[in-house]
Each structure stands twice: as structure tokens, then as C-alpha cells.
Biopython code that builds the backbone (N, CA, C, O; Angstrom):
import numpy as np
from Bio.PDB.StructureBuilder import StructureBuilder

atoms = [
    (1, "MET", "N", (11.434, -21.252, -41.072)),
    (1, "MET", "CA", (10.670, -21.095, -39.866)),
    (1, "MET", "C", (10.317, -22.480, -39.353)),
    (1, "MET", "O", (9.834, -23.324, -40.107)),
    (2, "ALA", "N", (10.562, -22.716, -38.050)),
    (2, "ALA", "CA", (10.298, -24.010, -37.452)),
    (2, "ALA", "C", (8.824, -24.140, -37.143)),
    (2, "ALA", "O", (8.173, -23.181, -36.729)),
    (3, "ARG", "N", (8.305, -25.341, -37.351)),
    (3, "ARG", "CA", (6.894, -25.600, -37.085)),
    (3, "ARG", "C", (6.743, -26.227, -35.713)),
    (3, "ARG", "O", (7.612, -26.969, -35.255)),
    (4, "SER", "N", (5.627, -25.922, -35.061)),
    (4, "SER", "CA", (5.364, -26.518, -33.757)),
    (4, "SER", "C", (4.864, -27.941, -33.958)),
    (4, "SER", "O", (4.327, -28.257, -35.020)),
    (5, "PRO", "N", (5.029, -28.808, -32.959)),
    (5, "PRO", "CA", (4.562, -30.180, -33.074)),
    (5, "PRO", "C", (3.058, -30.223, -33.291)),
    (5, "PRO", "O", (2.344, -29.290, -32.923)),
    (6, "ALA", "N", (2.590, -31.287, -33.877)),
    (6, "ALA", "CA", (1.161, -31.425, -34.168)),
    (6, "ALA", "C", (0.357, -31.337, -32.886)),
    (6, "ALA", "O", (0.684, -31.987, -31.894)),
    (7, "GLY", "N", (-0.681, -30.544, -32.908)),
    (7, "GLY", "CA", (-1.563, -30.402, -31.763)),
    (7, "GLY", "C", (-1.062, -29.441, -30.702)),
    (7, "GLY", "O", (-1.704, -29.296, -29.662)),
    (8, "ALA", "N", (0.058, -28.783, -30.930)),
    (8, "ALA", "CA", (0.599, -27.881, -29.921)),
    (8, "ALA", "C", (-0.288, -26.666, -29.727)),
    (8, "ALA", "O", (-0.247, -26.029, -28.675)),
    (9, "HIS", "N", (-1.085, -26.339, -30.727)),
    (9, "HIS", "CA", (-1.956, -25.183, -30.604)),
    (9, "HIS", "C", (-3.275, -25.535, -29.942)),
    (9, "HIS", "O", (-4.105, -24.648, -29.740)),
    (10, "ARG", "N", (-3.493, -26.760, -29.606)),
    (10, "ARG", "CA", (-4.754, -27.171, -28.989)),
    (10, "ARG", "C", (-4.680, -27.026, -27.473)),
    (10, "ARG", "O", (-3.604, -27.081, -26.877)),
    (11, "THR", "N", (-5.842, -26.839, -26.870)),
    (11, "THR", "CA", (-5.898, -26.733, -25.418)),
    (11, "THR", "C", (-5.904, -28.119, -24.803)),
    (11, "THR", "O", (-5.916, -29.113, -25.529)),
    (12, "ALA", "N", (-5.897, -28.205, -23.487)),
    (12, "ALA", "CA", (-5.883, -29.486, -22.795)),
    (12, "ALA", "C", (-7.166, -30.269, -23.066)),
    (12, "ALA", "O", (-7.145, -31.499, -23.013)),
    (13, "GLU", "N", (-8.276, -29.599, -23.353)),
    (13, "GLU", "CA", (-9.546, -30.277, -23.628)),
    (13, "GLU", "C", (-9.609, -30.801, -25.053)),
    (13, "GLU", "O", (-10.534, -31.535, -25.399)),
    (14, "GLY", "N", (-8.666, -30.446, -25.862)),
    (14, "GLY", "CA", (-8.657, -30.914, -27.235)),
    (14, "GLY", "C", (-9.349, -29.970, -28.181)),
    (14, "GLY", "O", (-9.488, -30.309, -29.356)),
    (15, "GLY", "N", (-9.785, -28.834, -27.760)),
    (15, "GLY", "CA", (-10.452, -27.878, -28.625)),
    (15, "GLY", "C", (-9.463, -27.163, -29.519)),
    (15, "GLY", "O", (-8.291, -27.534, -29.585)),
    (16, "GLY", "N", (-9.928, -26.155, -30.196)),
    (16, "GLY", "CA", (-9.072, -25.384, -31.094)),
    (16, "GLY", "C", (-8.130, -24.484, -30.328)),
    (16, "GLY", "O", (-7.790, -24.747, -29.174)),
    (17, "ARG", "N", (-7.721, -23.436, -30.975)),
    (17, "ARG", "CA", (-6.811, -22.492, -30.316)),
    (17, "ARG", "C", (-7.470, -21.925, -29.067)),
    (17, "ARG", "O", (-8.682, -21.711, -29.020)),
    (18, "SER", "N", (-6.648, -21.691, -28.070)),
    (18, "SER", "CA", (-7.197, -21.250, -26.794)),
    (18, "SER", "C", (-7.701, -19.809, -26.843)),
    (18, "SER", "O", (-8.519, -19.421, -26.009)),
    (19, "ASP", "N", (-7.239, -19.020, -27.787)),
    (19, "ASP", "CA", (-7.613, -17.605, -27.800)),
    (19, "ASP", "C", (-8.687, -17.268, -28.819)),
    (19, "ASP", "O", (-9.060, -16.099, -28.923)),
    (20, "CYS", "N", (-9.201, -18.223, -29.574)),
    (20, "CYS", "CA", (-10.108, -17.853, -30.661)),
    (20, "CYS", "C", (-11.544, -17.652, -30.207)),
    (20, "CYS", "O", (-12.275, -16.922, -30.876)),
    (21, "ARG", "N", (-11.989, -18.249, -29.120)),
    (21, "ARG", "CA", (-13.383, -18.109, -28.722)),
    (21, "ARG", "C", (-13.563, -17.416, -27.381)),
    (21, "ARG", "O", (-14.696, -17.214, -26.944)),
    (22, "ARG", "N", (-12.510, -17.059, -26.738)),
    (22, "ARG", "CA", (-12.625, -16.410, -25.437)),
    (22, "ARG", "C", (-12.972, -14.941, -25.607)),
    (22, "ARG", "O", (-12.390, -14.249, -26.442)),
    (23, "PRO", "N", (-13.920, -14.470, -24.814)),
    (23, "PRO", "CA", (-14.187, -13.029, -24.864)),
    (23, "PRO", "C", (-13.022, -12.280, -24.229)),
    (23, "PRO", "O", (-12.433, -12.739, -23.250)),
    (24, "ARG", "N", (-12.712, -11.168, -24.776)),
    (24, "ARG", "CA", (-11.623, -10.367, -24.227)),
    (24, "ARG", "C", (-12.166, -9.492, -23.111)),
    (24, "ARG", "O", (-13.152, -8.776, -23.288)),
    (25, "HIS", "N", (-11.516, -9.558, -21.969)),
    (25, "HIS", "CA", (-11.922, -8.755, -20.831)),
    (25, "HIS", "C", (-10.902, -7.649, -20.642)),
    (25, "HIS", "O", (-9.693, -7.881, -20.651)),
    (26, "ARG", "N", (-11.407, -6.466, -20.474)),
    (26, "ARG", "CA", (-10.511, -5.341, -20.233)),
    (26, "ARG", "C", (-10.102, -5.321, -18.768)),
    (26, "ARG", "O", (-10.889, -5.646, -17.879)),
    (27, "ALA", "N", (-8.892, -4.943, -18.545)),
    (27, "ALA", "CA", (-8.428, -4.753, -17.177)),
    (27, "ALA", "C", (-9.076, -3.489, -16.628)),
    (27, "ALA", "O", (-9.252, -2.519, -17.364)),
    (28, "PRO", "N", (-9.429, -3.484, -15.358)),
    (28, "PRO", "CA", (-10.043, -2.268, -14.805)),
    (28, "PRO", "C", (-9.073, -1.104, -14.860)),
    (28, "PRO", "O", (-7.866, -1.274, -14.689)),
    (29, "ARG", "N", (-9.609, 0.066, -15.099)),
    (29, "ARG", "CA", (-8.766, 1.266, -15.163)),
    (29, "ARG", "C", (-8.318, 1.636, -13.768)),
    (29, "ARG", "O", (-9.109, 1.624, -12.825)),
    (30, "TRP", "N", (-7.075, 1.956, -13.644)),
    (30, "TRP", "CA", (-6.551, 2.407, -12.357)),
    (30, "TRP", "C", (-5.670, 3.584, -12.578)),
    (30, "TRP", "O", (-4.778, 3.462, -13.418)),
    (31, "PRO", "N", (-5.793, 4.652, -11.969)),
    (31, "PRO", "CA", (-6.775, 4.971, -10.950)),
    (31, "PRO", "C", (-8.154, 5.169, -11.553)),
    (31, "PRO", "O", (-8.281, 5.414, -12.753)),
    (32, "PRO", "N", (-9.180, 5.065, -10.732)),
    (32, "PRO", "CA", (-10.537, 5.242, -11.253)),
    (32, "PRO", "C", (-10.712, 6.618, -11.879)),
    (32, "PRO", "O", (-9.990, 7.562, -11.558)),
    (33, "ARG", "N", (-11.657, 6.708, -12.752)),
    (33, "ARG", "CA", (-11.870, 7.966, -13.473)),
    (33, "ARG", "C", (-12.256, 9.113, -12.556)),
    (33, "ARG", "O", (-11.746, 10.225, -12.700)),
    (34, "SER", "N", (-13.147, 8.853, -11.621)),
    (34, "SER", "CA", (-13.623, 9.954, -10.774)),
    (34, "SER", "C", (-12.951, 9.894, -9.410)),
    (34, "SER", "O", (-12.621, 8.821, -8.905)),
    (35, "ARG", "N", (-12.760, 11.048, -8.838)),
    (35, "ARG", "CA", (-12.186, 11.144, -7.504)),
    (35, "ARG", "C", (-13.294, 10.999, -6.480)),
    (35, "ARG", "O", (-14.475, 11.128, -6.800)),
    (36, "LEU", "N", (-12.899, 10.728, -5.239)),
    (36, "LEU", "CA", (-13.882, 10.669, -4.169)),
    (36, "LEU", "C", (-14.489, 12.049, -3.962)),
    (36, "LEU", "O", (-13.801, 13.067, -4.039)),
    (37, "ARG", "N", (-15.746, 12.061, -3.708)),
    (37, "ARG", "CA", (-16.428, 13.312, -3.428)),
    (37, "ARG", "C", (-16.142, 13.730, -1.993)),
    (37, "ARG", "O", (-15.746, 12.905, -1.170)),
    (38, "TRP", "N", (-16.340, 14.992, -1.693)),
    (38, "TRP", "CA", (-16.019, 15.500, -0.361)),
    (38, "TRP", "C", (-16.845, 14.807, 0.708)),
    (38, "TRP", "O", (-16.355, 14.607, 1.819)),
    (39, "TRP", "N", (-18.076, 14.436, 0.408)),
    (39, "TRP", "CA", (-18.924, 13.821, 1.439)),
    (39, "TRP", "C", (-18.531, 12.361, 1.692)),
    (39, "TRP", "O", (-18.969, 11.773, 2.680)),
    (40, "THR", "N", (-17.723, 11.776, 0.825)),
    (40, "THR", "CA", (-17.191, 10.450, 1.119)),
    (40, "THR", "C", (-15.815, 10.544, 1.770)),
    (40, "THR", "O", (-15.413, 9.638, 2.500)),
    (41, "GLU", "N", (-15.104, 11.613, 1.517)),
    (41, "GLU", "CA", (-13.796, 11.797, 2.142)),
    (41, "GLU", "C", (-13.928, 12.299, 3.576)),
    (41, "GLU", "O", (-13.118, 11.939, 4.430)),
    (42, "LEU", "N", (-14.909, 13.103, 3.845)),
    (42, "LEU", "CA", (-15.065, 13.702, 5.168)),
    (42, "LEU", "C", (-15.213, 12.662, 6.280)),
    (42, "LEU", "O", (-14.519, 12.782, 7.290)),
    (43, "PRO", "N", (-16.081, 11.643, 6.156)),
    (43, "PRO", "CA", (-16.152, 10.636, 7.225)),
    (43, "PRO", "C", (-14.833, 9.893, 7.418)),
    (43, "PRO", "O", (-14.489, 9.530, 8.542)),
    (44, "LEU", "N", (-14.101, 9.666, 6.346)),
    (44, "LEU", "CA", (-12.809, 8.996, 6.459)),
    (44, "LEU", "C", (-11.820, 9.863, 7.241)),
    (44, "LEU", "O", (-11.094, 9.359, 8.098)),
    (45, "ILE", "N", (-11.792, 11.139, 6.953)),
    (45, "ILE", "CA", (-10.906, 12.062, 7.675)),
    (45, "ILE", "C", (-11.289, 12.110, 9.149)),
    (45, "ILE", "O", (-10.417, 12.094, 10.018)),
    (46, "LEU", "N", (-12.594, 12.168, 9.438)),
    (46, "LEU", "CA", (-13.051, 12.199, 10.828)),
    (46, "LEU", "C", (-12.707, 10.894, 11.553)),
    (46, "LEU", "O", (-12.355, 10.918, 12.732)),
    (47, "LEU", "N", (-12.805, 9.774, 10.869)),
    (47, "LEU", "CA", (-12.455, 8.487, 11.465)),
    (47, "LEU", "C", (-10.967, 8.428, 11.813)),
    (47, "LEU", "O", (-10.594, 7.983, 12.898)),
    (48, "VAL", "N", (-10.126, 8.878, 10.889)),
    (48, "VAL", "CA", (-8.684, 8.877, 11.141)),
    (48, "VAL", "C", (-8.352, 9.822, 12.296)),
    (48, "VAL", "O", (-7.542, 9.482, 13.159)),
    (49, "TYR", "N", (-8.960, 10.985, 12.319)),
    (49, "TYR", "CA", (-8.713, 11.931, 13.414)),
    (49, "TYR", "C", (-9.190, 11.368, 14.746)),
    (49, "TYR", "O", (-8.521, 11.535, 15.766)),
    (50, "GLY", "N", (-10.334, 10.706, 14.743)),
    (50, "GLY", "CA", (-10.848, 10.088, 15.969)),
    (50, "GLY", "C", (-9.913, 9.002, 16.488)),
    (50, "GLY", "O", (-9.676, 8.914, 17.693)),
    (51, "CYS", "N", (-9.384, 8.183, 15.598)),
    (51, "CYS", "CA", (-8.425, 7.145, 15.998)),
    (51, "CYS", "C", (-7.149, 7.779, 16.541)),
    (51, "CYS", "O", (-6.583, 7.303, 17.525)),
    (52, "TYR", "N", (-6.703, 8.844, 15.906)),
    (52, "TYR", "CA", (-5.509, 9.547, 16.382)),
    (52, "TYR", "C", (-5.745, 10.109, 17.787)),
    (52, "TYR", "O", (-4.900, 9.959, 18.670)),
    (53, "SER", "N", (-6.876, 10.745, 17.986)),
    (53, "SER", "CA", (-7.179, 11.325, 19.296)),
    (53, "SER", "C", (-7.295, 10.242, 20.367)),
    (53, "SER", "O", (-6.822, 10.431, 21.487)),
    (54, "ALA", "N", (-7.915, 9.117, 20.037)),
    (54, "ALA", "CA", (-8.029, 8.015, 20.994)),
    (54, "ALA", "C", (-6.651, 7.473, 21.348)),
    (54, "ALA", "O", (-6.390, 7.154, 22.508)),
    (55, "GLY", "N", (-5.775, 7.365, 20.368)),
    (55, "GLY", "CA", (-4.416, 6.907, 20.633)),
    (55, "GLY", "C", (-3.658, 7.868, 21.522)),
    (55, "GLY", "O", (-2.890, 7.453, 22.389)),
    (56, "ARG", "N", (-3.874, 9.146, 21.307)),
    (56, "ARG", "CA", (-3.210, 10.144, 22.159)),
    (56, "ARG", "C", (-3.717, 10.061, 23.606)),
    (56, "ARG", "O", (-2.942, 10.230, 24.548)),
    (57, "LEU", "N", (-5.014, 9.801, 23.778)),
    (57, "LEU", "CA", (-5.559, 9.664, 25.131)),
    (57, "LEU", "C", (-5.002, 8.428, 25.832)),
    (57, "LEU", "O", (-4.711, 8.464, 27.028)),
    (58, "LEU", "N", (-4.856, 7.335, 25.085)),
    (58, "LEU", "CA", (-4.338, 6.100, 25.666)),
    (58, "LEU", "C", (-2.852, 6.195, 25.975)),
    (58, "LEU", "O", (-2.367, 5.520, 26.883)),
    (59, "ALA", "N", (-2.129, 7.018, 25.239)),
    (59, "ALA", "CA", (-0.676, 7.087, 25.386)),
    (59, "ALA", "C", (-0.215, 8.191, 26.327)),
    (59, "ALA", "O", (0.982, 8.460, 26.426)),
    (60, "ARG", "N", (-1.138, 8.820, 27.006)),
    (60, "ARG", "CA", (-0.723, 9.881, 27.927)),
    (60, "ARG", "C", (0.137, 9.278, 29.023)),
    (60, "ARG", "O", (-0.150, 8.200, 29.543)),
    (61, "GLY", "N", (1.173, 9.982, 29.352)),
    (61, "GLY", "CA", (2.078, 9.466, 30.367)),
    (61, "GLY", "C", (2.951, 10.568, 30.905)),
    (61, "GLY", "O", (2.614, 11.750, 30.840)),
    (62, "ASP", "N", (4.061, 10.161, 31.428)),
    (62, "ASP", "CA", (4.994, 11.070, 32.055)),
    (62, "ASP", "C", (5.796, 11.823, 30.995)),
    (62, "ASP", "O", (6.444, 11.209, 30.148)),
    (63, "VAL", "N", (5.749, 13.133, 31.045)),
    (63, "VAL", "CA", (6.484, 13.947, 30.075)),
    (63, "VAL", "C", (7.983, 13.795, 30.276)),
    (63, "VAL", "O", (8.738, 13.742, 29.306)),
    (64, "ALA", "N", (8.411, 13.725, 31.508)),
    (64, "ALA", "CA", (9.844, 13.587, 31.785)),
    (64, "ALA", "C", (10.378, 12.267, 31.209)),
    (64, "ALA", "O", (11.495, 12.215, 30.693)),
    (65, "GLY", "N", (9.578, 11.215, 31.302)),
    (65, "GLY", "CA", (9.983, 9.925, 30.726)),
    (65, "GLY", "C", (10.138, 10.009, 29.219)),
    (65, "GLY", "O", (11.068, 9.440, 28.647)),
    (66, "ALA", "N", (9.209, 10.731, 28.575)),
    (66, "ALA", "CA", (9.279, 10.894, 27.119)),
    (66, "ALA", "C", (10.522, 11.683, 26.720)),
    (66, "ALA", "O", (11.185, 11.353, 25.736)),
    (67, "VAL", "N", (10.832, 12.716, 27.481)),
    (67, "VAL", "CA", (12.028, 13.519, 27.189)),
    (67, "VAL", "C", (13.285, 12.666, 27.360)),
    (67, "VAL", "O", (14.214, 12.758, 26.558)),
    (68, "ASP", "N", (13.315, 11.829, 28.416)),
    (68, "ASP", "CA", (14.461, 10.941, 28.621)),
    (68, "ASP", "C", (14.631, 9.972, 27.453)),
    (68, "ASP", "O", (15.749, 9.729, 26.998)),
    (69, "HIS", "N", (13.518, 9.421, 26.973)),
    (69, "HIS", "CA", (13.594, 8.514, 25.817)),
    (69, "HIS", "C", (14.125, 9.242, 24.588)),
    (69, "HIS", "O", (14.951, 8.710, 23.846)),
    (70, "GLY", "N", (13.643, 10.462, 24.382)),
    (70, "GLY", "CA", (14.111, 11.247, 23.239)),
    (70, "GLY", "C", (15.595, 11.548, 23.312)),
    (70, "GLY", "O", (16.305, 11.463, 22.309)),
    (71, "LEU", "N", (16.063, 11.902, 24.502)),
    (71, "LEU", "CA", (17.498, 12.184, 24.667)),
    (71, "LEU", "C", (18.333, 10.920, 24.466)),
    (71, "LEU", "O", (19.432, 10.982, 23.916)),
    (72, "THR", "N", (17.819, 9.789, 24.905)),
    (72, "THR", "CA", (18.525, 8.520, 24.684)),
    (72, "THR", "C", (18.654, 8.220, 23.196)),
    (72, "THR", "O", (19.706, 7.784, 22.727)),
    (73, "ILE", "N", (17.580, 8.457, 22.466)),
    (73, "ILE", "CA", (17.611, 8.233, 21.011)),
    (73, "ILE", "C", (18.628, 9.168, 20.362)),
    (73, "ILE", "O", (19.388, 8.748, 19.489)),
    (74, "LEU", "N", (18.646, 10.422, 20.778)),
    (74, "LEU", "CA", (19.615, 11.374, 20.219)),
    (74, "LEU", "C", (21.051, 10.951, 20.521)),
    (74, "LEU", "O", (21.925, 11.083, 19.664)),
    (75, "ARG", "N", (21.305, 10.440, 21.739)),
    (75, "ARG", "CA", (22.660, 9.976, 22.071)),
    (75, "ARG", "C", (23.062, 8.786, 21.223)),
    (75, "ARG", "O", (24.204, 8.707, 20.771)),
    (76, "VAL", "N", (22.136, 7.852, 21.000)),
    (76, "VAL", "CA", (22.435, 6.684, 20.154)),
    (76, "VAL", "C", (22.712, 7.127, 18.726)),
    (76, "VAL", "O", (23.657, 6.640, 18.106)),
    (77, "GLU", "N", (21.906, 8.043, 18.191)),
    (77, "GLU", "CA", (22.140, 8.553, 16.841)),
    (77, "GLU", "C", (23.505, 9.233, 16.742)),
    (77, "GLU", "O", (24.211, 9.072, 15.746)),
    (78, "LYS", "N", (23.868, 9.982, 17.759)),
    (78, "LYS", "CA", (25.156, 10.666, 17.748)),
    (78, "LYS", "C", (26.305, 9.658, 17.804)),
    (78, "LYS", "O", (27.319, 9.828, 17.128)),
    (79, "ALA", "N", (26.141, 8.602, 18.619)),
    (79, "ALA", "CA", (27.182, 7.574, 18.726)),
    (79, "ALA", "C", (27.351, 6.809, 17.415)),
    (79, "ALA", "O", (28.458, 6.392, 17.077)),
    (80, "LEU", "N", (26.252, 6.624, 16.673)),
    (80, "LEU", "CA", (26.302, 5.901, 15.397)),
    (80, "LEU", "C", (26.544, 6.834, 14.211)),
    (80, "LEU", "O", (26.554, 6.395, 13.061)),
    (81, "HIS", "N", (26.735, 8.093, 14.491)),
    (81, "HIS", "CA", (26.955, 9.121, 13.463)),
    (81, "HIS", "C", (25.782, 9.200, 12.493)),
    (81, "HIS", "O", (25.966, 9.377, 11.289)),
    (82, "LEU", "N", (24.582, 9.068, 13.029)),
    (82, "LEU", "CA", (23.361, 9.251, 12.239)),
    (82, "LEU", "C", (22.882, 10.670, 12.455)),
    (82, "LEU", "O", (22.691, 11.107, 13.590)),
    (83, "ASN", "N", (22.691, 11.379, 11.374)),
    (83, "ASN", "CA", (22.300, 12.767, 11.473)),
    (83, "ASN", "C", (21.165, 13.040, 10.480)),
    (83, "ASN", "O", (21.242, 13.955, 9.661)),
    (84, "ALA", "N", (20.114, 12.224, 10.576)),
    (84, "ALA", "CA", (19.050, 12.258, 9.567)),
    (84, "ALA", "C", (18.262, 13.568, 9.563)),
    (84, "ALA", "O", (17.833, 14.017, 8.500)),
    (85, "GLU", "N", (18.067, 14.178, 10.708)),
    (85, "GLU", "CA", (17.237, 15.378, 10.776)),
    (85, "GLU", "C", (18.010, 16.671, 10.560)),
    (85, "GLU", "O", (17.402, 17.733, 10.428)),
    (86, "HIS", "N", (19.320, 16.605, 10.522)),
    (86, "HIS", "CA", (20.114, 17.819, 10.413)),
    (86, "HIS", "C", (20.934, 17.829, 9.124)),
    (86, "HIS", "O", (22.161, 17.923, 9.162)),
    (87, "ARG", "N", (20.262, 17.734, 8.006)),
    (87, "ARG", "CA", (20.977, 17.709, 6.720)),
    (87, "ARG", "C", (21.041, 19.060, 6.132)),
    (87, "ARG", "O", (21.603, 19.236, 5.051)),
]
sb = StructureBuilder()
sb.init_structure("model")
sb.init_model(0)
sb.init_chain("A")
sb.init_seg("    ")
for serial, (resi, resn, name, xyz) in enumerate(atoms, 1):
    if name == "N":
        sb.init_residue(resn, " ", resi, " ")
    sb.init_atom(name, np.array(xyz, "f"), 0.0, 1.0, " ", f" {name:<3s}", serial, name[0])
structure = sb.get_structure()
């Protein structure tokens, strides 16, 4: 068995082994033990729904324009032989 050079087990400060006096810290458990309670999840759900509704109000526009965009996308997918939704 090969031996390490003298002092190789010492730290940069010149102390003893680096692991002999350090307290061991546990890594936090993931996922946490307890789940979110309903009263903490409910405001989050309402916030997400509110943001969604605000986005829908801001994005209101011409329905015919949206249909034209959708048909253009379908034509491009057909030209590229992409058929992701019809498997």
C-alpha cells in the first residue's frame, strides 16, 4: 500500500485531519415530510387563476385572426410532416 506524502492529511491551516473536528450536518430532506395544507394551497390556486384570467382579458382580440394563425400552423406542420396531435 502506497503512503501519502508527509503532511498530506493536514489542512491548509496546518491543523489535523480536516474531517475529525467538523460537526456533521445532515442534508435537508426533500421532499419535505408534510404536504401543504389546503389553506396554503388555496391562495396559490386563486393567484394562478387570477393571473390566467388577467392574461385572457389582455389577449382578447379578433377571433378570425386567431383562426387564421391556427390554420397557418397546421399548414406548416403538414408541410414538415409533423403530426404530433394525431398519433
